[in-house]
C-alpha positions in Angstrom: -53.8 -106.4 -80.7 -50.8 -107.1 -78.5 -47.8 -104.6 -77.8 -45.5 -106.1 -80.8 -48.4 -105.9 -83.5 -49.1 -102.4 -82.3 -45.5 -101.3 -82.4 -45.2 -103.0 -85.7 -48.2 -101.0 -87.2 -46.7 -98.0 -85.8 -43.4 -98.3 -87.2 -44.8 -99.1 -90.6 -47.0 -96.0 -90.4 -43.7 -93.9 -89.5 -41.8 -95.5 -92.6 -44.8 -94.6 -94.6 -44.5 -91.0 -93.6 -40.8 -90.4 -93.8 -39.9 -92.4 -97.0 -39.1 -89.9 -99.6 -41.6 -89.6 -102.5 -40.7 -89.0 -106.1 -41.1 -85.2 -105.8 -38.5 -85.3 -102.8 -35.9 -86.9 -105.2 -36.7 -84.4 -107.8 -36.3 -81.5 -105.6 -32.8 -82.7 -104.7 -32.0 -83.3 -108.1 -32.8 -79.7 -108.9 -30.6 -78.3 -106.2 -27.8 -80.4 -107.4 -28.2 -79.0 -111.0 -28.7 -75.4 -109.6 -25.3 -75.7 -107.6 -23.8 -77.2 -110.6 -24.6 -74.1 -112.8 -23.2 -71.8 -110.0 -20.0 -73.9 -109.8 -19.6 -73.8 -113.6 -19.6 -70.0 -113.5 -16.7 -69.8 -111.2 -13.3 -69.5 -113.1 -11.2 -71.2 -110.1 -13.6 -74.2 -110.4 -13.5 -74.6 -114.1 -13.9 -78.2 -115.1 -15.0 -79.2 -111.5 -18.0 -81.5 -111.1 -20.7 -81.6 -108.5 -21.5 -85.0 -106.9 -23.9 -85.9 -104.0 -23.0 -88.1 -101.3 -24.3 -89.0 -97.8 -27.8 -90.3 -97.1 -29.2 -89.3 -100.4 -26.6 -91.2 -102.3 -26.9 -94.2 -100.2 -30.7 -94.0 -100.2 -31.0 -93.6 -96.2 -32.5 -90.2 -96.4 -36.0 -89.2 -95.2 -38.1 -86.6 -96.8 -36.8 -83.7 -94.7 -33.2 -85.1 -95.0 -30.0 -83.0 -95.5 -28.2 -83.2 -98.9 -24.5 -83.5 -98.9 -22.6 -82.4 -102.0 -18.8 -82.7 -102.9 -17.3 -80.5 -105.5 -14.7 -82.6 -107.3 -11.7 -80.9 -108.7 -10.3 -81.6 -112.1 -7.0 -83.4 -111.8 -6.9 -85.4 -115.0 -8.1 -89.0 -114.0 -5.8 -89.3 -111.0 -6.9 -89.0 -107.4 -5.7 -85.9 -105.5 -6.2 -84.4 -102.1 -6.1 -80.4 -102.2 -4.8 -78.7 -99.2 -7.2 -77.2 -96.4 -6.2 -73.6 -97.3 -7.1 -74.5 -101.0 -10.4 -75.9 -100.0 -11.2 -72.7 -98.0 -10.4 -70.6 -100.8 -12.5 -72.3 -103.4 -15.6 -72.6 -100.9 -15.1 -68.8 -100.4 -15.5 -68.3 -104.2 -18.8 -70.5 -104.1 -20.2 -68.5 -101.2 -19.6 -65.4 -103.2 -21.0 -66.8 -106.3 -24.2 -67.9 -104.3 -24.5 -64.5 -102.9 -24.3 -63.1 -106.2 -27.0 -65.1 -107.7 -29.4 -64.9 -104.8 -32.0 -67.5 -103.9 -29.9 -69.2 -101.4 -30.8 -68.9 -97.8 -29.0 -69.1 -94.4 -25.3 -69.3 -96.0 -22.8 -70.3 -93.4 -19.1 -70.9 -94.1 -17.4 -73.3 -91.6 -14.0 -72.5 -92.9 -12.0 -73.7 -89.7 -13.5 -77.2 -89.3 -11.4 -80.2 -89.9 -13.2 -80.6 -93.4 -14.2 -77.2 -94.4 -17.9 -76.8 -95.3 -20.4 -74.3 -96.9 -23.9 -74.8 -95.5 -27.0 -73.3 -96.9 -30.7 -74.0 -97.7 -31.9 -74.4 -101.1 -35.4 -74.2 -102.4 -38.1 -76.1 -100.1 -36.1 -75.8 -97.0 -33.6 -78.5 -97.8 -30.4 -77.9 -95.7 -27.3 -78.5 -97.9 -23.5 -79.1 -96.8 -21.0 -78.5 -99.6 -17.4 -79.8 -99.3 -14.4 -80.3 -101.6 -13.1 -83.5 -102.8 -14.9 -85.5 -100.2 -13.9 -88.9 -101.5 -14.2 -90.3 -98.1 -17.6 -89.4 -97.7 -18.4 -90.7 -101.2 -17.1 -94.2 -100.4 -18.9 -94.3 -96.9 -22.2 -93.7 -99.0 -21.5 -96.4 -101.5 -20.6 -98.9 -98.9 -23.9 -98.3 -97.0 -25.8 -98.5 -100.2 -24.2 -101.9 -101.1 -25.0 -103.3 -97.6 -28.6 -102.6 -98.2 -28.4 -105.2 -100.9 -28.0 -107.9 -98.4 -31.2 -107.3 -96.6 -33.5 -104.5 -97.2 -34.5 -104.3 -93.5 -31.1 -102.4 -92.9 -32.6 -99.5 -94.7 -36.0 -99.4 -92.8 -34.1 -99.9 -89.4 -31.8 -97.1 -90.1 -34.6 -94.6 -91.0 -36.4 -95.5 -87.9 -33.3 -95.2 -85.7 -32.4 -91.8 -87.2 -35.9 -90.5 -86.6 -35.9 -91.8 -83.1 -32.6 -90.1 -82.5 -33.8 -86.8 -83.8 -36.8 -86.9 -81.4 -34.2 -87.5 -78.5 -31.9 -84.7 -79.8 -29.0 -87.0 -80.3 -28.6 -86.8 -84.0 -26.7 -83.6 -84.0 -22.9 -83.8 -84.1 -22.5 -80.0 -83.7 -24.0 -80.5 -80.2 -21.7 -83.5 -79.6 -24.0 -86.3 -80.2 -24.1 -88.8 -83.2 -24.2 -87.9 -86.9 -26.3 -90.0 -89.3 -23.3 -92.0 -90.5 -22.5 -93.0 -86.9 -26.2 -94.3 -86.4 -26.0 -96.2 -89.6 -23.0 -97.9 -88.3 -24.7 -98.8 -84.9 -27.5 -100.4 -87.0 -25.0 -102.4 -89.0 -23.5 -103.6 -85.7 -26.7 -104.6 -84.3 -27.6 -106.6 -87.2 -24.2 -108.3 -87.3 -24.5 -109.4 -83.6 -28.0 -110.9 -84.0 -28.4 -114.6 -83.6 -28.4 -115.5 -86.4 -26.8 -112.5 -87.9 -28.6 -110.5 -90.6 -25.4 -108.8 -91.7 -21.8 -110.1 -92.0 -18.7 -108.4 -90.6 -17.8 -105.6 -93.2 -14.5 -107.2 -93.6 -16.2 -109.9 -95.3 -17.5 -107.3 -97.9 -14.1 -105.4 -98.3 -11.2 -106.8 -96.3 -8.9 -103.8 -96.7 -9.0 -100.1 -96.2 -10.9 -98.3 -99.0 -9.2 -95.0 -98.5 -5.7 -96.6 -98.8 -6.7 -98.4 -101.8 -8.0 -95.3 -103.6 -4.7 -94.5 -105.4 -3.7 -93.9 -109.0 -6.5 -93.5 -111.7 -9.7 -92.9 -109.9 -12.1 -94.8 -112.4 -9.8 -98.0 -112.0 -9.5 -97.7 -108.3 -13.1 -97.2 -107.6 -14.2 -99.9 -110.2 -11.7 -102.4 -108.3 -13.3 -101.7 -105.0 -17.0 -102.0 -106.3 -16.1 -105.2 -108.1 -14.7 -106.6 -105.0 -17.6 -105.7 -102.9 -20.0 -107.0 -105.5 -18.3 -110.4 -105.6 -18.4 -110.8 -101.8 -22.1 -109.4 -101.4 -23.1 -112.0 -104.2 -21.3 -114.7 -102.4 -22.9 -113.9 -99.0 -26.5 -113.6 -100.6 -26.1 -117.0 -102.3 -24.7 -118.9 -99.4 -27.5 -121.3 -98.8 -25.9 -122.7 -95.7 -26.4 -119.2 -93.9 -29.1 -119.1 -91.4 -31.8 -116.5 -91.9 -33.0 -114.2 -89.3 -36.9 -113.5 -89.7 -37.2 -111.0 -87.0 -39.8 -108.3 -87.5 -39.2 -104.6 -87.7 -40.6 -104.1 -84.1 -38.3 -106.9 -82.8 -35.3 -105.4 -84.4 -36.1 -101.7 -83.4 -36.4 -102.7 -79.7 -33.6 -105.0 -79.5 -31.4 -102.2 -81.0 -32.4 -99.9 -78.2 -31.9 -102.5 -75.5 -28.7 -103.6 -77.0 -27.2 -99.9 -77.0 -28.6 -99.2 -73.5 -26.4 -102.1 -72.3 -23.3 -101.0 -74.5 -23.2 -97.4 -73.0 -21.9 -98.7 -69.9 -18.8 -100.2 -71.5 -18.1 -97.1 -73.6 -14.9 -96.4 -71.8 -13.4 -99.8 -72.4 -14.8 -101.2 -75.6 -15.4 -100.0 -79.1 -18.1 -101.2 -81.7 -16.2 -102.8 -84.7 -18.6 -103.2 -87.6 -15.4 -104.0 -89.6 -15.0 -107.1 -87.3 -18.7 -107.4 -86.4 -17.9 -107.6 -82.6 -17.0 -105.4 -79.5 -13.3 -104.9 -79.2 -11.2 -103.8 -76.2 -9.8 -100.4 -76.6 -6.8 -100.6 -74.3 -5.4 -104.0 -75.5 -5.7 -102.9 -79.4 -3.5 -100.4 -80.6 -5.7 -99.8 -83.7 -8.1 -97.9 -81.4 -7.6 -94.4 -80.2 -7.1 -93.8 -76.4 -10.5 -91.9 -75.8 -13.3 -92.4 -73.4 -15.9 -92.6 -76.2 -17.7 -95.3 -78.0 -15.8 -95.8 -81.2 -16.5 -97.6 -84.5 -14.1 -99.1 -87.0 -15.0 -99.5 -90.7 -13.3 -100.3 -94.1 -13.4 -96.6 -94.8 -10.8 -94.9 -92.6 -8.3 -92.1 -93.2 -5.5 -91.2 -91.0 -6.9 -92.8 -87.9 -8.4 -96.2 -87.9 -11.6 -95.5 -86.3 -14.5 -93.4 -86.3 -15.1 -91.5 -83.1 -18.7 -92.1 -81.7 -20.0 -89.7 -78.8 -21.5 -91.7 -76.0 -25.4 -91.7 -76.2 -26.6 -91.5 -72.6 -30.1 -92.8 -72.1 -32.5 -90.2 -70.7 -35.1 -90.8 -68.1 -37.6 -91.7 -70.8 -35.4 -94.8 -71.8 -36.0 -96.5 -68.3 -36.2 -100.3 -68.0 -39.9 -100.3 -67.1 -41.0 -101.5 -70.4 -42.3 -100.2 -73.7 -44.6 -97.1 -73.4 -48.1 -97.3 -74.6 -48.6 -95.0 -77.8 -51.1 -94.6 -80.6 -50.7 -95.4 -84.3 -48.6 -92.9 -86.5 -51.3 -92.1 -88.8 -50.1 -91.2 -92.3 -51.4 -87.6 -92.0 -49.5 -86.9 -88.7 -46.9 -84.1 -88.8 -43.3 -84.5 -88.5 -43.5 -83.2 -84.9 -46.3 -85.6 -83.9 -44.1 -88.5 -85.2 -41.2 -87.3 -83.1 -43.3 -87.1 -80.1 -44.5 -90.5 -80.4 -41.0 -91.8 -80.8 -40.0 -89.6 -77.8 -42.5 -91.7 -75.6 -40.9 -95.0 -76.4 -38.8 -96.6 -73.5 -36.3 -99.2 -73.6 -37.4 -102.8 -72.5 -34.9 -104.7 -70.2 -34.0 -107.3 -72.7 -30.5 -108.8 -72.2 -28.3 -109.3 -75.4 -30.9 -107.8 -77.5 -33.1 -110.7 -77.8 -36.8 -110.7 -77.8 -39.6 -113.0 -77.1 -41.7 -114.2 -80.2 -38.9 -114.2 -82.6 -39.6 -116.3 -85.6 -37.9 -119.8 -85.8 -34.5 -119.5 -87.6 -34.5 -121.5 -90.8 -32.0 -122.1 -93.6 -31.9 -119.5 -96.2 -34.0 -119.8 -99.5 -34.3 -117.9 -102.4 -37.1 -115.7 -101.4 -35.9 -112.7 -99.2 -38.0 -111.2 -96.6 -38.0 -107.6 -95.3 -37.9 -105.8 -98.7 -38.2 -102.0 -98.5 -41.0 -100.0 -100.0 -40.9 -96.3 -100.8 -38.0 -96.4 -103.1 -38.4 -94.5 -106.4 -36.6 -95.1 -109.7 -35.3 -91.8 -111.2 -35.6 -90.9 -114.8 -32.7 -91.7 -117.2 -31.6 -88.1 -117.0 -31.5 -88.1 -113.3 -29.5 -91.5 -113.1 -26.8 -89.9 -115.2 -26.3 -87.2 -112.5 -25.4 -89.6 -109.6 -23.0 -92.5 -109.4 -25.6 -95.4 -109.0 -29.2 -96.2 -109.9 -32.1 -95.7 -107.7 -34.1 -98.9 -107.0 -37.8 -99.5 -108.1 -40.5 -98.6 -105.6 
């Protein structure tokens, strides 16, 4: 078995180990239901709804992934944005109610963050982050979920990159490294800049700014955005003139590491733009903030037109001496063993993220490769609690 075949087998075993099972979906729905009951008991939150977002809503979470929840305040049918002090007060009420009820662990109220957050652990050691009216987070989740409709390899690569980043301690925004959304954007950019590309620039999916376009009646605004994205995604998928990239998961994973090993040296001068599907010079483009970090621009923007992205500096384990030897990640391996195996992977010195042995590029046909396994369909009652259906396994 050659190195690429060994890595391909290992990555598939890792995906099998980290992909959520039906019980992982059920546990998270139970936590949402329990929090919903608490919110309904709070007078200041009468009429509010509880909606998941983040990796759970975009179907990019692992078995031990966090759960992001937004408490949506009633305001008729119109989009509103409560002030920071109001959000702090409401989350304080939630904290008091959770303490009264009991059964919630490690409660932590981060009141002075840009977006106030209440953190806690629910049952089964699932970490939860609760915010108020986090419409931006919900739209980011939807966008990533829609992107996966174009090519299922996107989801698999996101899961692998997130797991690898955790093993290298660069998936923790509290310590100044990258959050999971940023890592997902890097995967989007990587798949946009392959030859041929697997994903289009995000402006071909949604050409505007979703946050700016979320005005007026919420249901109408969200439907308009969803319909625009659906039309464009269907157009992209049905374009028979588009070249198809048949790279394996091992090729995509290693070329991802190689590409961003090179990009790190340009972080002070260039920004990663998934919106445009290319690198952009920061100094010559007033849309970019003047900071010495890698940045990324997407269709989901609020006040500033960019998403700050801390620099990921390759460690000594990421040398250019080639891919390290490693054993298969067996299905019975623990999370820690899988992380150690990812930690031993080193970046190969490949220019422009290209790999030897890539399959020949062909015209796209009706059959799509790279479909994702391990996705579970929820029950009808569960589907009613979240904004989108969960794909079949």
